[in-house]
N, CA, C and O of each residue as an XYZ file, in Angstrom:
520
protein
N      14.891    -17.819    -16.530
C      14.085    -17.272    -15.462
C      12.810    -16.687    -16.055
O      12.778    -16.263    -17.210
N      11.772    -16.676    -15.247
C      10.511    -16.105    -15.696
C       9.987    -15.142    -14.653
O      10.386    -15.179    -13.489
N       9.092    -14.288    -15.087
C       8.491    -13.304    -14.182
C       7.162    -13.852    -13.687
O       6.320    -14.266    -14.483
N       6.977    -13.854    -12.384
C       5.736    -14.311    -11.775
C       5.336    -13.368    -10.667
O       6.171    -12.937     -9.873
N       4.051    -13.045    -10.614
C       3.555    -12.304     -9.463
C       3.288    -13.313     -8.353
O       2.909    -14.455     -8.614
N       3.489    -12.880     -7.123
C       3.247    -13.709     -5.956
C       1.891    -13.288     -5.405
O       1.671    -12.107     -5.135
N       0.976    -14.245     -5.237
C      -0.392    -13.935     -4.836
C      -0.597    -14.135     -3.341
O       0.040    -14.987     -2.722
N      -1.502    -13.334     -2.768
C      -1.823    -13.464     -1.358
C      -3.084    -12.710     -0.992
O      -3.735    -12.096     -1.837
N      -3.413    -12.771      0.290
C      -4.582    -12.092      0.841
C      -4.124    -11.263      2.033
O      -3.311    -11.717      2.838
N      -4.654    -10.036      2.143
C      -4.325     -9.146      3.261
C      -5.618     -8.599      3.846
O      -6.665     -8.610      3.199
N      -5.526     -8.121      5.079
C      -6.673     -7.481      5.713
C      -6.740     -6.008      5.324
O      -5.715     -5.335      5.214
N      -7.959     -5.517      5.118
C      -8.172     -4.103      4.835
C      -7.605     -3.270      5.985
O      -7.794     -3.609      7.154
N      -6.915     -2.191      5.655
C      -6.347     -1.226      6.605
C      -5.357     -1.833      7.583
O      -5.104     -1.252      8.638
N      -4.792     -2.983      7.258
C      -3.784     -3.620      8.107
C      -2.455     -3.667      7.360
O      -2.382     -3.376      6.167
N      -1.426     -4.035      8.078
C      -0.135     -4.216      7.439
C      -0.048     -5.633      6.892
O      -0.963     -6.435      7.078
N       1.048     -5.936      6.221
C       1.306     -7.272      5.705
C       2.806     -7.471      5.617
O       3.564     -6.521      5.424
N       3.219     -8.711      5.761
C       4.628     -9.066      5.629
C       4.820     -9.740      4.282
O       4.111    -10.690      3.951
N       5.775     -9.253      3.509
C       6.065     -9.798      2.196
C       7.412    -10.500      2.225
O       8.420     -9.930      2.641
N       7.410    -11.752      1.773
C       8.611    -12.585      1.753
C       8.891    -13.035      0.330
O       7.964    -13.288     -0.440
N      10.167    -13.135     -0.022
C      10.538    -13.635     -1.349
C      11.984    -14.123     -1.323
O      12.797    -13.701     -0.500
N      12.263    -15.012     -2.241
C      13.648    -15.388     -2.514
C      14.023    -14.624     -3.776
O      13.547    -14.941     -4.867
N      14.872    -13.624     -3.625
C      15.231    -12.740     -4.727
C      16.552    -13.202     -5.327
O      17.565    -13.327     -4.639
N      16.506    -13.450     -6.635
C      17.690    -13.870     -7.368
C      18.086    -12.789     -8.349
O      17.239    -12.053     -8.856
N      19.381    -12.698     -8.611
C      19.873    -11.793     -9.638
C      19.701    -12.441    -11.007
O      19.263    -13.587    -11.104
N      20.038    -11.726    -12.040
C      19.899    -12.256    -13.389
C      20.881    -13.379    -13.680
O      20.767    -14.055    -14.702
N      21.846    -13.583    -12.787
C      22.762    -14.711    -12.906
C      22.212    -15.957    -12.215
O      22.850    -17.009    -12.237
N      21.031    -15.845    -11.600
C      20.419    -16.974    -10.920
C      20.885    -17.182     -9.496
O      20.470    -18.135     -8.837
N      21.747    -16.296     -9.015
C      22.274    -16.404     -7.659
C      21.464    -15.543     -6.697
O      20.889    -14.528     -7.092
N      21.422    -15.955     -5.431
C      20.710    -15.209     -4.403
C      21.345    -13.834     -4.234
O      22.565    -13.720     -4.119
N      20.526    -12.799     -4.218
C      20.989    -11.422     -4.052
C      21.280    -11.163     -2.573
O      20.547    -11.629     -1.701
N      22.349    -10.420     -2.296
C      22.710    -10.057     -0.920
C      22.601     -8.544     -0.740
O      22.603     -7.807     -1.726
N      22.506     -8.071      0.508
C      22.412     -6.622      0.742
C      23.586     -5.836      0.148
O      23.400     -4.713     -0.320
N      24.772     -6.407      0.164
C      25.959     -5.712     -0.353
C      25.877     -5.451     -1.855
O      26.556     -4.560     -2.365
N      25.058     -6.214     -2.562
C      24.942     -6.059     -4.011
C      23.904     -5.022     -4.432
O      23.854     -4.623     -5.595
N      23.076     -4.587     -3.481
C      21.952     -3.711     -3.809
C      22.176     -2.307     -3.248
O      22.394     -2.142     -2.048
N      22.121     -1.305     -4.114
C      22.316      0.089     -3.699
C      21.081      0.623     -2.987
O      21.197      1.312     -1.973
N      19.896      0.308     -3.512
C      18.654      0.769     -2.886
C      17.487     -0.079     -3.370
O      17.578     -0.807     -4.358
N      16.383      0.046     -2.632
C      15.147     -0.646     -2.976
C      14.013      0.358     -2.831
O      14.004      1.164     -1.900
N      13.066      0.309     -3.744
C      11.859      1.136     -3.645
C      10.646      0.245     -3.785
O      10.669     -0.737     -4.526
N       9.575      0.592     -3.067
C       8.333     -0.142     -3.259
C       7.180      0.819     -3.520
O       7.200      1.978     -3.105
N       6.174      0.300     -4.221
C       4.945      1.031     -4.495
C       3.774      0.075     -4.328
O       3.805     -1.054     -4.818
N       2.742      0.537     -3.634
C       1.483     -0.196     -3.549
C       0.505      0.524     -4.474
O       0.385      1.749     -4.428
N      -0.193     -0.246     -5.314
C      -1.150      0.345     -6.245
C      -2.414     -0.491     -6.290
O      -2.365     -1.721     -6.294
N      -3.557      0.203     -6.324
C      -4.843     -0.457     -6.498
C      -4.952     -0.837     -7.972
O      -4.641     -0.027     -8.845
N      -5.389     -2.058     -8.253
C      -5.445     -2.482     -9.652
C      -6.639     -3.382     -9.898
O      -7.243     -3.927     -8.974
N      -6.953     -3.517    -11.159
C      -8.048     -4.390    -11.579
C      -7.491     -5.537    -12.387
O      -6.371     -5.987    -12.148
N      -8.263     -6.011    -13.340
C      -7.843     -7.133    -14.166
C      -6.779     -6.745    -15.186
O      -5.977     -7.585    -15.592
N      -6.765     -5.492    -15.602
C      -5.793     -5.005    -16.578
C      -4.515     -4.614    -15.838
O      -4.523     -3.640    -15.086
N      -3.404     -5.358    -16.034
C      -2.169     -5.043    -15.315
C      -1.581     -3.673    -15.651
O      -0.766     -3.144    -14.895
N      -1.992     -3.100    -16.780
C      -1.488     -1.781    -17.166
C      -2.267     -0.658    -16.491
O      -1.842      0.497    -16.518
N      -3.406     -0.991    -15.886
C      -4.238      0.015    -15.238
C      -4.120     -0.107    -13.724
O      -4.518     -1.118    -13.145
N      -3.574      0.922    -13.086
C      -3.411      0.890    -11.634
C      -3.375      2.303    -11.083
O      -3.054      3.254    -11.796
N      -3.711      2.431     -9.796
C      -3.700      3.718     -9.119
C      -2.828      3.601     -7.871
O      -3.175      2.865     -6.947
N      -1.696      4.318     -7.828
C      -0.830      4.256     -6.653
C      -1.564      4.696     -5.386
O      -2.401      5.598     -5.426
N      -1.245      4.059     -4.276
C      -1.842      4.376     -2.988
C      -1.008      5.477     -2.322
O       0.209      5.344     -2.193
N      -1.660      6.552     -1.906
C      -0.964      7.680     -1.267
C      -0.179      7.194     -0.049
O      -0.678      6.419      0.766
N       1.054      7.667      0.052
C       1.921      7.301      1.169
C       2.702      6.026      0.947
O       3.528      5.647      1.777
N       2.445      5.352     -0.184
C       3.135      4.082     -0.472
C       3.614      4.035     -1.923
O       3.557      2.996     -2.580
N       4.088      5.185     -2.405
C       4.569      5.284     -3.780
C       6.056      5.610     -3.790
O       6.483      6.623     -3.236
N       6.838      4.745     -4.422
C       8.293      4.910     -4.527
C       8.943      5.147     -3.164
O       9.809      6.011     -3.023
N       8.524      4.385     -2.178
C       9.096      4.478     -0.833
C      10.459      3.787     -0.839
O      10.574      2.638     -1.266
N      11.483      4.483     -0.367
C      12.848      3.954     -0.365
C      13.075      3.104      0.880
O      12.737      3.499      1.995
N      13.655      1.927      0.661
C      14.003      1.017      1.749
C      15.510      0.817      1.786
O      16.164      0.787      0.743
N      16.054      0.681      2.975
C      17.471      0.371      3.132
C      17.638     -1.132      2.913
O      17.020     -1.921      3.628
N      18.459     -1.548      1.940
C      18.610     -2.982      1.662
C      18.978     -3.812      2.897
O      18.507     -4.940      3.039
N      19.800     -3.279      3.776
C      20.216     -4.060      4.946
C      19.081     -4.270      5.948
O      19.193     -5.112      6.839
N      17.984     -3.508      5.812
C      16.834     -3.676      6.707
C      15.834     -4.722      6.215
O      15.011     -5.203      6.994
N      15.898     -5.077      4.932
C      14.897     -5.985      4.370
C      15.483     -7.182      3.615
O      14.752     -8.097      3.236
N      16.775     -7.174      3.404
C      17.434     -8.219      2.626
C      18.460     -8.929      3.505
O      19.202     -8.281      4.242
N      18.503    -10.244      3.428
C      19.431    -11.042      4.231
C      20.575    -11.551      3.366
O      20.394    -11.812      2.177
N      21.753    -11.691      3.967
C      22.918    -12.205      3.250
C      22.829    -13.716      3.037
O      23.471    -14.258      2.137
N      22.033    -14.391      3.864
C      21.833    -15.836      3.736
C      20.341    -16.126      3.717
O      19.538    -15.330      4.202
N      19.981    -17.262      3.158
C      18.579    -17.648      3.106
C      18.063    -17.973      4.502
O      18.749    -18.609      5.302
N      16.853    -17.529      4.775
C      16.211    -17.731      6.076
C      15.192    -18.859      5.964
O      14.408    -18.907      5.016
N      15.207    -19.752      6.923
C      14.232    -20.841      6.966
C      13.622    -20.814      8.358
O      14.229    -21.287      9.319
N      12.415    -20.256      8.464
C      11.749    -20.157      9.753
C      10.254    -20.379      9.570
O       9.808    -20.750      8.484
N       9.485    -20.157     10.618
C       8.043    -20.429     10.570
C       7.297    -19.516      9.597
O       6.186    -19.848      9.183
N       7.874    -18.388      9.226
C       7.217    -17.491      8.281
C       7.172    -18.071      6.863
O       6.279    -17.741      6.081
N       8.134    -18.931      6.538
C       8.286    -19.444      5.172
C       7.850    -20.904      5.116
O       8.471    -21.770      5.733
N       6.778    -21.168      4.372
C       6.310    -22.545      4.230
C       6.216    -22.987      2.768
O       5.596    -24.004      2.456
N       6.832    -22.219      1.887
C       6.759    -22.515      0.457
C       7.629    -23.713      0.067
O       7.210    -24.552     -0.730
N       8.830    -23.791      0.626
C       9.754    -24.873      0.318
C      10.786    -24.968      1.443
O      10.675    -24.276      2.456
N      11.784    -25.824      1.258
C      12.825    -26.000      2.273
C      14.062    -25.151      1.997
O      15.061    -25.267      2.707
N      14.007    -24.306      0.982
C      15.169    -23.499      0.597
C      15.241    -22.207      1.411
O      16.293    -21.889      1.965
N      14.134    -21.457      1.492
C      14.100    -20.246      2.297
C      13.965    -18.971      1.494
O      13.849    -18.987      0.269
N      13.983    -17.862      2.225
C      13.819    -16.531      1.638
C      14.986    -15.643      2.046
O      15.667    -15.906      3.037
N      15.205    -14.596      1.274
C      16.239    -13.619      1.624
C      15.698    -12.186      1.675
O      16.452    -11.241      1.906
N      14.389    -12.033      1.458
C      13.755    -10.719      1.494
C      12.526    -10.781      2.397
O      11.674    -11.659      2.255
N      12.453     -9.822      3.335
C      11.288     -9.712      4.209
C      11.013     -8.236      4.460
O      11.888     -7.490      4.899
N       9.773     -7.829      4.172
C       9.387     -6.435      4.400
C       7.987     -6.385      4.999
O       7.052     -7.001      4.486
N       7.862     -5.645      6.086
C       6.567     -5.383      6.704
C       6.201     -3.953      6.340
O       6.904     -3.016      6.718
N       5.115     -3.781      5.617
C       4.717     -2.439      5.182
C       4.257     -1.623      6.384
O       3.432     -2.073      7.178
N       4.798     -0.429      6.502
C       4.454      0.484      7.597
C       3.159      1.215      7.246
O       3.112      1.995      6.294
N       2.116      0.955      8.024
C       0.824      1.600      7.781
C       0.480      2.591      8.894
O      -0.677      2.986      9.038
N       1.474      2.991      9.672
C       1.208      3.904     10.788
C       0.853      5.318     10.317
O       0.183      6.050     11.046
N       1.281      5.714      9.134
C       0.998      7.051      8.620
C      -0.079      7.071      7.539
O      -0.792      8.062      7.381
N      -0.192      5.962      6.794
C      -1.170      5.890      5.701
C      -1.512      4.428      5.440
O      -0.616      3.585      5.399
N      -2.801      4.113      5.264
C      -3.167      2.724      4.972
C      -2.652      2.307      3.599
O      -2.693      3.085      2.646
N      -2.170      1.080      3.509
C      -1.665      0.573      2.239
C      -2.738     -0.152      1.449
O      -2.682     -0.216      0.221
N      -3.732     -0.705      2.171
C      -4.781     -1.508      1.547
C      -6.142     -1.019      2.041
O      -6.797     -1.707      2.824
N      -6.576      0.163      1.592
C      -7.750      0.803      2.184
C      -9.123      0.258      1.785
O     -10.104      0.528      2.477
N      -9.221     -0.495      0.697
C     -10.532     -0.900      0.206
C     -10.710     -2.417      0.246
O      -9.955     -3.150     -0.391
N     -11.703     -2.882      0.992
C     -11.989     -4.321      1.062
C     -12.473     -4.832     -0.294
O     -13.179     -4.128     -1.016
N     -12.090     -6.049     -0.627
C     -12.504     -6.657     -1.886
C     -11.716     -6.200     -3.092
O     -11.993     -6.636     -4.210
N     -10.735     -5.327     -2.892
C      -9.946     -4.767     -3.993
C      -8.634     -5.540     -4.155
O      -8.112     -6.110     -3.197
N      -8.118     -5.547     -5.373
C      -6.806     -6.127     -5.645
C      -5.761     -5.009     -5.603
O      -6.014     -3.885     -6.036
N      -4.590     -5.343     -5.074
C      -3.478     -4.400     -5.004
C      -2.221     -5.069     -5.543
O      -2.014     -6.272     -5.382
N      -1.394     -4.261     -6.184
C      -0.081     -4.721     -6.633
C       0.958     -4.059     -5.743
O       0.966     -2.838     -5.584
N       1.824     -4.864     -5.168
C       2.938     -4.359     -4.377
C       4.186     -4.675     -5.182
O       4.541     -5.839     -5.371
N       4.848     -3.627     -5.654
C       6.013     -3.816     -6.525
C       7.263     -3.299     -5.839
O       7.307     -2.168     -5.356
N       8.274     -4.149     -5.806
C       9.577     -3.784     -5.262
C      10.565     -3.696     -6.418
O      10.605     -4.566     -7.288
N      11.359     -2.632     -6.412
C      12.416     -2.459     -7.415
C      13.753     -2.430     -6.683
O      14.011     -1.557     -5.855
N      14.595     -3.407     -7.010
C      15.922     -3.535     -6.420
C      16.919     -2.925     -7.403
O      17.019     -3.364     -8.549
N      17.651     -1.919     -6.952
C      18.632     -1.247     -7.796
C      20.026     -1.730     -7.399
O      20.581     -1.283     -6.395
N      20.593     -2.653     -8.196
C      21.922     -3.190     -7.854
C      23.023     -2.143     -8.032
O      22.848     -1.143     -8.728
N      24.143     -2.397     -7.395
C      25.317     -1.529     -7.581
C      25.745     -1.542     -9.042
O      26.185     -0.523     -9.573
N      25.618     -2.688     -9.687
C      25.882     -2.814    -11.125
C      24.827     -3.734    -11.715
O      24.374     -4.667    -11.052
N      24.440     -3.484    -12.932
C      23.482     -4.355    -13.607
C      22.077     -3.789    -13.640
O      21.831     -2.641    -13.270
N      21.169     -4.628    -14.092
C      19.790     -4.242    -14.333
C      18.946     -4.251    -13.053
O      19.244     -4.969    -12.098
N      17.906     -3.449    -13.062
C      16.949     -3.400    -11.961
C      16.244     -4.759    -11.861
O      15.890     -5.359    -12.875
N      16.049     -5.231    -10.635
C      15.331     -6.476    -10.374
C      13.958     -6.100     -9.837
O      13.853     -5.312     -8.897
N      12.906     -6.657    -10.425
C      11.535     -6.351    -10.026
C      10.918     -7.580     -9.372
O      10.989     -8.686     -9.906
N      10.308     -7.365     -8.198
C       9.567     -8.411     -7.498
C       8.171     -7.855     -7.262
O       8.014     -6.770     -6.702
N       7.140     -8.615     -7.697
C       5.767     -8.117     -7.571
C       4.870     -9.110     -6.851
O       4.952    -10.324     -7.036
N       4.013     -8.534     -6.024
C       2.989     -9.293     -5.328
C       1.638     -8.750     -5.776
O       1.501     -7.561     -6.060
N       0.655     -9.619     -5.835
C      -0.729     -9.198     -6.111
C      -1.569     -9.764     -4.980
O      -1.654    -10.978     -4.793
N      -2.189     -8.864     -4.229
C      -2.963     -9.290     -3.068
C      -4.393     -8.780     -3.172
O      -4.677     -7.785     -3.839
N      -5.279     -9.491     -2.494
C      -6.667     -9.070     -2.416
C      -6.981     -8.786     -0.950
O      -6.550     -9.520     -0.061
N      -7.738     -7.713     -0.705
C      -8.095     -7.367      0.671
C      -9.401     -8.029      1.078
O     -10.330     -8.185      0.285
N      -9.432     -8.413      2.352
C     -10.667     -8.950      2.918
C     -11.018     -8.144      4.161
O     -12.028     -8.417      4.809
C-alpha cells in the first residue's frame, strides 16, 4: 500500500463532501465496527507539506464512525472514480466556522481513523479554493 493525497477543488467559504475508500493495513475495507473514533483537521498549507496552519473551528474535530463510515461499499452518483465504490463520506460543517476561508489557497483535510486495535489510519485530501 502507498500513501496518496486526494486532490480536489472547493468553493471559498462553502462546505465540501469528502469521499474515500478506506482500507485497513490488511488491505480490507474498514467498517464502522472496527473504528473507535475519527478526527479531522483542516489546515491552510503551501508547497511545503510540513508547513501548515490549522483552521479555527476545524482542528481535531471528533466524528462518530457510524455517521461517516459505511459497512459496505457505496456506488452512487457521488462516486465516479471507479466501479468499486466508497465507504467513507463526510460533509464538513461550516455553519459555525468557515473551513476554506481564503480563495486561491491550498488546504489539507486530514482524517485520522483510530481503530479498536491496530495502527491509526490516515486519509488526506489536498484542495484548492476558488
